[in-house]
C-alpha positions in Angstrom: 61.8 -112.5 70.1 64.1 -115.4 70.9 62.2 -116.1 74.2 58.9 -116.0 72.2 60.2 -118.5 69.7 61.3 -120.8 72.6 57.8 -120.7 74.0 56.4 -121.7 70.6 58.6 -124.8 70.1 56.4 -127.9 69.6 57.0 -130.6 72.2 56.4 -134.1 71.0 56.2 -137.6 72.4 57.9 -140.0 69.8 56.4 -143.4 69.4 57.2 -146.5 67.4 56.0 -150.0 66.8 58.3 -153.0 66.4 56.0 -155.7 65.0 56.9 -159.3 64.0 54.9 -158.9 60.7 56.8 -155.8 59.6 59.7 -155.8 57.2 63.0 -154.3 58.4 62.1 -151.0 56.7 58.7 -150.8 58.3 59.6 -151.5 61.9 60.7 -149.0 64.5 63.9 -149.4 66.6 65.8 -147.4 69.1 68.1 -146.2 66.3 65.2 -145.1 64.1 63.6 -143.3 67.0 66.9 -141.4 67.5 66.8 -140.4 63.9 63.1 -139.4 64.3 64.2 -137.1 67.2 66.9 -135.6 64.9 64.2 -135.0 62.2 62.0 -133.3 64.8 64.8 -131.1 65.8 65.4 -130.2 62.2 61.7 -129.3 61.9 62.1 -127.0 64.9 60.5 -129.2 67.5 61.7 -130.9 70.7 61.4 -134.5 71.8 60.2 -134.8 75.4 59.7 -138.6 75.6 60.0 -141.8 73.5 57.9 -145.0 73.5 58.7 -148.2 71.7 56.0 -150.9 71.6 56.6 -154.6 70.7 53.7 -156.5 69.2 53.1 -159.3 66.8 51.0 -157.1 64.6 49.7 -153.5 64.7 46.3 -152.9 66.3 43.9 -152.1 63.4 42.3 -149.3 65.4 45.0 -147.6 67.6 48.1 -149.1 65.9 50.0 -149.7 69.2 47.1 -150.9 71.4 44.9 -149.1 74.0 47.3 -149.9 76.9 50.2 -148.2 75.1 48.0 -145.3 74.1 47.1 -144.8 77.7 50.8 -144.7 78.5 51.3 -142.1 75.8 48.4 -140.0 77.2 50.1 -140.0 80.6 53.4 -138.8 79.1 51.5 -136.0 77.3 50.1 -134.8 80.6 53.4 -135.0 82.5 55.6 -133.4 79.8 53.2 -130.9 78.3 53.6 -132.4 74.9 51.5 -130.8 72.1 51.8 -133.7 69.6 52.7 -137.3 69.1 54.9 -138.4 66.2 55.0 -142.0 65.1 58.1 -143.5 63.5 55.9 -145.8 61.4 53.4 -144.8 58.7 49.8 -144.6 60.0 46.6 -145.2 58.0 44.2 -142.3 57.9 41.8 -144.1 60.3 44.5 -144.9 62.8 45.7 -141.3 62.6 42.1 -140.1 63.4 41.6 -142.6 66.2 44.9 -141.7 67.9 44.1 -138.0 67.7 40.7 -138.7 69.3 42.3 -140.8 72.1 45.2 -138.6 72.9 43.6 -135.2 72.5 46.7 -133.8 70.6 47.8 -133.6 67.0 49.3 -136.9 65.7 51.8 -137.1 62.8 53.6 -140.0 61.3 57.2 -140.1 60.0 56.1 -139.2 56.4 54.2 -136.2 57.5 57.2 -134.9 59.5 59.6 -135.4 56.6 57.1 -133.6 54.3 57.0 -130.7 56.7 60.9 -130.4 56.7 60.9 -130.5 52.9 58.3 -127.7 52.8 60.6 -125.6 55.1 63.7 -126.3 53.0 62.5 -126.0 49.4 63.8 -122.8 47.9 63.5 -123.0 44.1 60.2 -123.0 42.2 60.9 -126.6 41.1 61.6 -127.7 44.7 58.4 -126.1 46.0 56.3 -127.7 43.2 57.6 -131.1 44.1 57.0 -130.7 47.8 53.5 -129.3 47.2 52.6 -132.3 45.0 53.8 -134.7 47.6 51.9 -132.9 50.3 48.6 -133.1 48.4 49.1 -136.7 47.5 49.7 -137.5 51.2 46.7 -135.3 52.2 44.1 -136.6 49.8 43.2 -140.0 51.5 43.2 -138.2 54.9 40.6 -135.6 54.0 37.7 -137.5 55.3 38.8 -137.3 58.9 39.6 -133.6 58.6 36.2 -132.7 57.3 33.8 -135.0 59.2 32.5 -132.0 61.2 31.5 -130.2 58.0 30.3 -133.1 55.9 26.5 -133.3 55.3 24.9 -136.5 56.6 23.0 -138.6 54.1 19.2 -138.0 54.6 19.6 -135.3 57.3 17.6 -132.1 57.2 19.1 -129.6 54.9 21.2 -132.2 53.0 18.7 -132.9 50.3 19.0 -131.1 46.9 21.7 -130.1 44.5 25.3 -129.5 45.4 28.2 -131.4 46.8 29.6 -131.9 50.3 32.6 -129.9 51.5 34.6 -133.1 51.5 33.8 -133.8 47.8 34.5 -130.2 46.9 37.9 -130.4 48.6 38.8 -133.7 46.9 37.9 -132.3 43.5 39.9 -129.1 44.1 42.9 -131.1 45.4 42.8 -133.6 42.4 42.7 -130.6 40.1 45.7 -129.0 41.8 47.6 -132.3 41.7 47.0 -132.5 38.0 48.2 -128.9 37.5 51.4 -129.5 39.5 52.1 -132.7 37.5 51.8 -130.7 34.3 54.2 -128.0 35.6 56.7 -130.6 36.7 56.4 -132.3 33.3 57.6 -129.0 31.8 60.5 -129.0 34.2 61.4 -132.5 33.0 61.3 -131.3 29.4 63.7 -128.4 30.2 66.0 -130.9 32.0 65.8 -133.1 28.9 67.0 -130.3 26.7 69.9 -129.5 29.1 70.9 -133.2 29.0 70.9 -133.3 25.2 73.2 -130.3 25.2 75.5 -131.9 27.7 75.6 -135.1 25.6 76.3 -133.1 22.4 79.2 -131.3 24.2 80.4 -134.7 25.4 80.4 -133.6 29.1 80.0 -136.6 31.5 77.7 -136.2 34.5 78.9 -137.3 38.0 76.1 -137.3 40.7 76.7 -137.2 44.4 74.3 -139.4 46.3 74.2 -140.5 49.9 72.3 -140.5 53.2 71.1 -137.1 54.4 73.8 -135.1 56.2 76.7 -137.3 54.9 78.5 -134.2 53.6 77.5 -134.1 49.9 77.2 -130.3 49.8 80.5 -129.8 51.6 82.2 -132.0 49.1 80.6 -130.1 46.1 81.8 -126.8 47.6 85.3 -128.1 48.2 85.7 -129.5 44.7 84.0 -126.7 42.7 83.8 -123.6 45.0 80.0 -123.9 44.6 79.3 -121.7 47.6 76.3 -123.8 48.8 75.3 -123.4 52.4 76.4 -126.7 54.1 75.1 -127.1 57.6 75.2 -130.0 60.1 71.4 -130.8 59.8 69.2 -133.3 58.0 67.9 -132.4 54.5 69.8 -129.2 54.3 69.9 -129.5 50.5 66.7 -130.3 48.5 67.3 -128.4 45.3 69.8 -130.0 42.9 72.9 -128.0 42.2 75.3 -128.7 39.3 78.7 -127.3 38.8 81.6 -127.9 36.4 84.5 -129.9 37.8 87.8 -130.1 36.1 89.3 -133.4 37.1 92.3 -133.3 34.7 93.6 -131.2 31.9 91.7 -133.3 29.4 88.5 -134.0 31.4 85.8 -131.8 32.6 82.5 -133.1 34.2 79.2 -131.8 35.5 79.1 -132.6 39.3 75.6 -132.6 40.7 74.5 -132.6 44.3 71.2 -134.4 45.0 68.6 -134.6 47.8 69.8 -136.8 50.6 68.2 -140.2 51.1 66.8 -141.5 54.4 65.3 -144.7 55.7 61.5 -144.9 55.1 61.6 -142.1 52.6 57.9 -141.4 51.9 56.9 -142.8 48.5 55.0 -139.6 47.8 58.3 -137.7 47.9 60.1 -140.2 45.6 57.2 -139.9 43.1 57.0 -136.1 43.3 60.8 -135.7 43.0 61.0 -137.7 39.8 61.9 -134.5 37.9 65.0 -134.2 40.1 65.8 -137.9 40.8 65.6 -138.9 37.2 68.9 -137.0 36.7 70.4 -140.1 38.4 69.3 -142.3 35.5 71.4 -140.2 33.1 74.6 -140.0 35.3 77.7 -141.5 33.9 79.1 -142.1 37.4 77.8 -142.0 41.0 79.8 -140.9 44.0 78.1 -142.5 47.1 79.1 -140.1 49.9 79.2 -142.0 53.3 79.5 -140.5 56.8 82.4 -142.6 58.1 81.7 -141.5 61.7 78.0 -142.5 61.6 77.3 -145.2 64.2 74.5 -146.5 61.9 76.8 -146.3 58.8 76.2 -149.8 57.5 72.4 -149.6 57.7 72.5 -146.2 56.0 74.8 -147.6 53.2 72.2 -150.4 52.7 69.3 -147.8 52.4 71.2 -145.8 49.8 72.3 -148.8 47.8 68.7 -150.0 47.6 67.6 -146.6 46.3 70.5 -146.5 43.8 69.3 -149.8 42.4 65.8 -148.4 42.1 66.6 -144.9 40.7 69.6 -145.4 38.4 70.5 -147.3 35.2 71.8 -150.8 35.7 75.5 -150.9 35.4 76.2 -147.3 36.4 79.6 -147.3 38.1 79.6 -146.3 41.8 82.5 -145.0 43.9 82.1 -145.5 47.7 83.4 -142.3 49.1 84.0 -142.5 52.9 83.7 -138.9 54.0 84.7 -137.6 57.5 87.4 -140.3 57.5 89.6 -138.0 59.6 87.2 -138.6 62.5 87.6 -142.4 62.7 90.6 -144.9 62.6 91.3 -146.1 59.1 91.1 -149.8 60.2 87.5 -149.2 61.1 86.5 -148.6 57.5 85.7 -151.5 55.2 87.7 -150.3 52.2 87.2 -152.3 49.0 87.7 -151.8 45.3 86.2 -148.5 43.9 86.3 -146.9 47.4 88.2 -144.0 48.8 88.8 -142.3 52.2 88.3 -138.5 52.2 87.5 -135.5 54.3 85.7 -132.8 52.4 86.4 -130.5 55.3 90.2 -130.9 55.5 90.9 -131.9 51.8 92.2 -135.4 52.8 92.0 -137.9 50.0 90.6 -135.6 47.3 93.4 -136.2 44.9 92.8 -139.9 45.1 89.0 -139.3 44.5 89.8 -137.2 41.5 92.0 -139.9 40.1 89.5 -142.6 40.7 86.7 -140.6 39.0 88.9 -140.2 36.0 89.7 -143.9 35.9 86.1 -145.0 36.4 84.8 -142.7 33.6 87.3 -144.7 31.5 86.8 -142.9 28.3 90.4 -143.1 27.2 90.4 -139.4 26.3 93.3 -137.7 24.5 94.0 -134.0 24.3 95.9 -133.2 21.1 96.5 -130.7 18.3 95.9 -131.7 14.7 96.9 -129.9 11.5 94.3 -131.0 9.0 94.7 -130.3 5.3 91.8 -128.4 3.7 91.1 -131.5 1.6 90.1 -133.1 4.9 88.1 -130.2 6.3 85.2 -132.6 7.0 87.2 -134.0 9.9 86.7 -130.7 11.8 82.9 -131.5 11.9 83.7 -135.0 13.0 85.8 -133.6 15.9 82.9 -131.3 16.8 80.4 -134.3 16.8 82.5 -137.0 18.4 84.9 -135.0 20.5 85.3 -131.5 22.0 87.0 -128.8 20.0 88.9 -126.4 22.2 90.4 -124.2 19.5 90.3 -124.0 15.7 92.5 -121.7 13.5 92.4 -121.6 9.7 96.0 -121.2 8.6 97.7 -121.0 5.2 99.1 -124.6 5.6 95.9 -126.1 7.0 93.3 -126.1 9.8 94.9 -126.2 13.2 92.6 -127.8 15.7 93.1 -128.4 19.4 90.6 -131.0 20.6 89.7 -133.7 23.1 88.7 -137.1 21.6 88.4 -140.8 22.4 91.0 -143.4 21.5 89.4 -144.5 18.3 89.1 -141.0 16.8 92.6 -140.1 18.1 94.0 -143.2 16.3 92.2 -142.2 13.1 93.7 -138.7 13.2 97.2 -139.7 14.4 98.7 -138.9 11.0 97.7 -135.3 11.3 98.9 -134.9 14.9 101.1 -131.9 15.5 103.6 -131.9 18.3 103.6 -128.7 20.4 
C-alpha cells in the first residue's frame, strides 16, 4: 500500500512571478516559493523544480510570458511533473491558457491552500467554511471547465428552451453558496449565544493567533491539557478549540486556538471563515505566538500584525509570545514591552507568560468572602451580575458569599468583608 501511495504522489513544478507592478504581498520570492513547496508537501505532493520569473508586469495571456512557459514545459518533460503550481494568483483566463500551453493541470497558491483546508477540516463548521470558500473560488472559473459542453449560439441543436450546462452549474453553485451562508449564519448565532453566556459569567477570552506552524496548538495543550494533535506541518489546526485556563487563584479565562495565518491568505477563506475569525473581535487579549527559529520571522510577524489590525477590535491588547526560544540565542530576539520568551515544548517562560496575561487583562480582580446582613440581600444579586459568585451560604448571622469582583465593587463591600 505504501509503494502504491508513493507512485500516486503528485509531482509539481513551482513557478512564481516577481513583477515591478506588484505589491510586496502579490509578488513571488525565493522565500515564498520555499513556503509554497512546504504547502505542497503538506497537501501530499512533491516539488521537482522551481522557476522564478522577473518582469515589469504580468503577461495578460500567459502570466509569465511564452518564453518562460516554454522553459516550464521542458521541466515538465524532464521531471515527469503532473502539474504546475503558481505562487501568485492567476485569473481564470490565465489559468486556462497555461493549462492549454503546458498540457498539465495548473493551480495557483489559493487553490493549493483551499485543497489543504479541505483535507484538514474535521468539524461540520470547518467543512462548511471550506466548502463555501471552494465554491466562491470555483464560480468565476466555471467557463473554462465547461467550454467543451457549452452550446454554441446559433449552432444546430442549440435553439429552443433550456439552459446551457454552464448556466445550470452557475445557478446550482450560487444556490449552494446561499445555503452554506445560511448555515454559517446559524453557526454565528450559536457563537453569539455562547459569547453572551461568557460575558454574563465574566469570563475573559484570550485568543492565540500566529503564523501557521508557530506552535499555537502545542502551547494550548501545555497550558490547558487540551489534548489537541500538534504536528510539525502547516495548517494542522483549522477548527477553533477553546479551553478553560486558570491563570491565578482569582482569574480564569477561556483560551482559544485559531487557524494559522499565512502570507497571501486567499480572501475567499477569510470571508468564509468569518464565523470562526469573528471570535477575534470579541477577545479581551491576543497572544501572538511567534516561531523564534523561523528564518522569515520578521516577515511573518508583519503578515500576522496586518491581519490582527483587520480582524480584531481596535485597542485589543497583544502579547508577543516568542515560542521555540530554546532553539535560538536570546540576544537574537527583539524583546520589547509586552513580549515574552517561551518554549511550549519545554515549559520555559510559561510562568512569565501567565503573569503577563494577568497583568494585561488588568481587571484589578479581588477574591474575597463577605458576610452580608439579610437587610442587604440585594447585594448577592449585584455580585452575581457584576462579579463571579463561587459559594453562597445562608447562615443564621447573614449570607456568607465567596466571590470574585472588581476593585469598585470590592471597595463598596469592604465593610462586609470577612477574614478567613
